[in-house]
C-alpha positions in Angstrom: -15.3 9.4 -7.3 -12.9 9.4 -10.2 -15.0 9.4 -13.1 -17.5 12.1 -11.4 -14.2 14.5 -10.5 -13.0 14.4 -13.7 -16.6 15.2 -15.6 -17.1 18.0 -13.3 -13.9 19.1 -15.0 -15.0 18.2 -18.3 -13.1 15.0 -19.0 -15.0 11.8 -19.7 -12.9 8.2 -18.8 -13.8 4.9 -18.7 -14.7 2.8 -15.6 -11.9 0.5 -16.5 -9.2 3.6 -16.9 -10.7 5.4 -13.9 -9.4 2.7 -12.1 -5.8 3.2 -13.2 -3.4 5.2 -10.8 -2.4 7.4 -13.8 -6.2 8.5 -13.9 -6.5 8.6 -10.0 -3.9 11.3 -10.1 -5.2 13.2 -12.4 -8.8 13.2 -11.0 -6.8 14.5 -7.5 -5.6 16.9 -9.7 -8.8 17.8 -10.7 -10.3 18.4 -7.3 -7.6 20.7 -6.5 -8.9 22.8 -9.2 -12.3 22.5 -8.9 -12.0 23.8 -5.2 -11.0 26.9 -6.6 -14.0 27.6 -8.8 -15.2 26.6 -12.5 -11.8 25.2 -14.2 -10.2 27.6 -16.9 -8.4 26.8 -20.0 -4.8 26.3 -18.9 -6.1 23.9 -16.5 -8.8 22.3 -18.8 -5.4 21.7 -21.3 -3.4 20.5 -18.3 -5.8 17.9 -17.5 -6.2 16.7 -21.1 -2.8 16.2 -21.1 -2.4 14.4 -18.4 -5.1 12.0 -19.5 -3.7 11.6 -23.1 -0.1 10.6 -21.0 -2.0 8.0 -19.0 -4.0 6.5 -21.9 -0.8 6.4 -23.4 1.2 4.2 -20.7 -2.0 2.1 -20.4 -2.4 0.8 -24.2 2.0 1.0 -24.3 1.9 -1.1 -21.2 2.8 -5.2 -22.3 0.9 -8.3 -20.8 2.6 -9.0 -17.8 2.4 -13.0 -18.8 1.3 -13.3 -14.9 -2.1 -15.1 -13.4 -3.3 -11.8 -12.6 -4.1 -8.4 -14.1 -2.3 -6.3 -12.0 0.5 -4.9 -14.4 4.1 -4.8 -13.6 4.7 -0.8 -13.9 7.8 0.6 -15.9 9.1 4.3 -14.9 6.3 6.5 -15.3 5.6 10.1 -14.6 2.7 9.4 -12.1 4.8 7.0 -10.1 7.9 9.0 -10.1 5.6 11.9 -9.0 4.6 10.2 -6.2 8.3 9.0 -5.1 9.1 12.1 -5.1 6.3 13.2 -2.8 7.3 9.9 -0.8 10.8 10.9 -0.4 9.6 14.5 1.1 7.8 12.7 3.7 10.4 10.7 5.0 11.7 11.6 8.7 14.8 12.7 9.4 17.2 11.0 12.4 19.6 12.9 14.8 22.4 12.1 12.5 21.1 12.6 9.0 23.8 14.9 7.6 21.7 15.6 4.8 22.8 13.5 2.2 20.7 10.8 2.1 20.6 8.4 -0.8 17.3 8.5 -2.3 14.8 6.2 -4.3 13.7 5.6 -7.3 11.8 3.6 -9.6 13.5 1.0 -11.5 11.8 -1.4 -14.7 11.1 -4.9 -13.9 14.1 -7.5 -14.9 13.0 -11.6 -15.7 14.2 -12.6 -12.3 12.3 -9.9 -10.5 9.3 -11.4 -12.6 9.9 -14.9 -11.9 10.1 -13.9 -8.0 6.7 -12.4 -8.0 4.8 -15.6 -10.4 6.1 -17.6 -7.6 4.7 -15.0 -4.6 1.6 -15.1 -6.6 1.1 -19.0 -6.9 2.1 -19.3 -3.5 -0.9 -16.4 -2.2 -3.0 -18.3 -4.8 -2.6 -21.9 -2.5 -1.9 -20.9 0.8 -4.5 -17.7 1.3 -7.5 -17.6 -1.3 -8.9 -14.8 -0.3 -6.3 -12.5 0.0 -5.1 -13.2 -3.4 -8.5 -12.5 -4.7 -8.3 -9.0 -3.0 -5.2 -8.3 -4.2 -5.9 -9.1 -7.8 -9.4 -6.7 -7.4 -8.0 -3.7 -5.8 -4.4 -3.1 -7.2 -3.6 -2.0 -10.5 -0.1 -1.4 -10.7 3.1 -3.5 -8.9 6.1 -0.8 -8.7 9.8 -1.8 -8.0 11.9 0.6 -6.2 15.9 0.9 -5.9 17.3 2.6 -3.5 17.3 2.6 0.2 15.5 5.5 1.2 11.9 4.3 0.9 10.7 0.3 1.9 7.9 0.5 0.1 4.3 2.9 0.5 1.2 3.4 -1.2 -0.3 6.9 -2.0 -3.8 7.6 -2.0 -3.1 10.0 -4.9 -2.2 7.2 -7.4 -4.8 4.2 -5.9 -4.0 1.0 -7.0 -0.5 1.3 -7.4 2.3 -0.4 -4.3 5.8 0.5 -4.4 8.4 -2.4 -2.9 11.6 -2.0 -2.9 13.2 -4.9 -5.0 15.3 -5.8 -2.3 12.3 -7.2 -1.0 12.4 -9.8 -3.7 15.5 -11.4 -2.3 16.0 -13.7 0.7 17.1 -12.1 4.4 19.8 -12.6 6.1 18.1 -15.1 8.7 16.7 -17.3 5.3 13.4 -15.6 4.6 12.7 -17.0 1.3 12.7 -13.5 -1.7 8.7 -15.1 -2.5 7.8 -15.2 1.3 9.2 -11.4 1.8 7.5 -10.4 -1.3 3.8 -11.8 -0.3 4.4 -9.7 3.2 5.0 -6.9 1.3 1.8 -7.4 -1.4 -0.8 -8.0 1.8 1.3 -5.2 3.8 0.9 -2.7 1.0 -2.7 -4.1 -0.5 -4.2 -3.7 3.3 -3.4 0.2 3.0 -4.7 0.2 -0.5 -7.7 -1.7 0.8 -8.3 0.6 3.9 -7.9 3.9 1.4 -10.8 2.4 -0.2 -12.7 1.4 2.7 -12.4 4.5 4.3 -14.1 6.5 1.4 -16.4 4.1 0.1 -18.2 2.8 3.6 -18.5 4.0 7.0 -15.4 5.4 8.3 -13.4 4.0 10.9 -12.3 7.2 12.8 -14.5 10.2 13.8 -14.0 13.5 12.9 -11.3 15.3 14.7 -10.5 18.9 15.0 -7.1 19.8 13.8 -7.2 15.8 12.6 -6.8 14.8 16.1 -3.6 13.8 18.1 -0.4 12.0 17.3 0.9 8.8 18.7 3.3 6.8 18.6 3.3 3.8 16.8 5.1 0.4 16.0 6.3 0.9 12.5 6.8 4.9 12.5 10.1 6.9 14.0 7.9 9.7 13.5 4.7 10.6 15.7 1.8 9.6 13.7 -2.5 10.5 13.6 -4.9 8.1 14.5 -5.3 6.9 11.2 -1.6 5.9 10.5 -2.0 3.7 13.7 -5.3 2.3 12.7 -3.7 1.0 9.4 -1.0 -0.2 11.1 -2.6 -2.3 13.1 -4.4 -3.8 10.4 -1.5 -4.4 8.3 0.2 -6.1 11.2 -2.9 -8.4 11.9 -3.0 -9.5 8.3 0.7 -10.1 8.2 0.3 -12.3 11.4 -2.7 -14.4 9.8 0.1 -14.5 6.5 3.1 -16.3 8.8 0.4 -17.9 10.6 -0.7 -19.9 7.7 3.1 -20.2 6.1 3.6 -22.2 9.6 0.7 -24.0 9.1 2.5 -25.5 5.7 5.9 -26.0 6.8 5.9 -28.7 9.0 9.5 -29.3 8.9 12.4 -28.1 11.1 14.6 -25.9 8.8 16.2 -22.7 8.5 13.5 -21.4 6.7 10.6 -22.4 9.1 12.8 -21.2 12.1 13.2 -17.3 9.8 8.9 -17.7 9.2 8.7 -18.5 12.4 11.0 -15.3 14.3 8.9 -12.9 11.4 5.6 -14.2 12.9 6.8 -13.5 16.3 8.5 -10.1 15.6 5.0 -9.0 13.8 2.7 -10.3 16.3 4.6 -8.3 19.2 4.0 -5.3 16.9 0.6 -5.9 16.2 0.0 -6.1 20.3 1.5 -3.2 20.1 -0.8 -1.3 17.8 -4.0 -3.0 19.6 -3.0 -2.0 23.1 -2.8 2.0 21.8 -5.3 1.7 19.4 -7.6 0.7 22.5 -6.4 4.0 24.5 -7.7 5.7 21.9 -11.3 4.2 21.2 -13.4 6.5 22.0 -12.6 7.9 18.4 -13.6 5.2 16.6 -16.5 4.5 15.0 -18.7 1.4 15.0 -16.7 0.1 11.9 -13.7 0.9 13.4 -14.4 -0.7 16.6 -15.5 -4.2 14.6 -12.0 -4.0 13.2 -10.1 -3.3 16.3 -11.8 -6.1 18.0 -10.9 -8.7 14.4 -7.4 -7.6 14.9 -7.3 -7.9 19.0 -8.7 -11.5 18.0 -5.5 -12.4 16.0 -3.1 -11.5 18.5 -5.8 -13.0 21.4 -5.8 -9.7 23.5 -9.0 -7.8 25.2 -9.6 -4.8 23.2 
């Protein structure tokens, strides 16, 4: 899809380049331009410039030294634009004074790299299927500094996942940084997989007038469309499976085990809530979506 959009705008990229988030962003710009008619010289020059910068960024990125191909992204324009879009979408609360601290892309430090190295080893050993999927669908892992954003994905830079640097350290309950990062990668990687599946195969939801209803969801303060609820359900079910595997590996009664069990139980409650809400809107699902709902219900063992 990326290559097709760019080709229609007179730009040629290789299959490998087309998978890079910066090139995906250029394809979205191309689609926006093409909707208005044949692109003019200024639009073509803009797209050519974006692709030149993307290629330069790809060429200048040093090998991560990690046992998978997902890059450790430095601050780059396409990532910074994505963060700016995400900050605009952060819901305001009643106590918001308008002086919220932000969030910014930051470089990876050596100690950060050691944490993700441990996380990769953990996933490869504990859940080979998830490890294989993540190394296939992700292209860039992006670190954020600042309290405004905990983590997110952005369809416009598909293949990049954004994670707050705090997630690489232990929490106050005793959950290790490697485990917290594993959850973040599974979480954001699942959004990435859902985004790809929604356009590459049968959609999960039926078309709805005006985008369908907005509903309360377990993970967001603001009402979300059904597609947001659906993705949350899948994210939560997969996160439960991650912690279930961790519990199977940690037999000793330690503080870490207690923290893993507590996090599992918290995620399972949220997953159950998401399944119940989605079940109430099952008529909006395609056959594909209903099959995924049944899978999620089986994870939390409730009837969908």
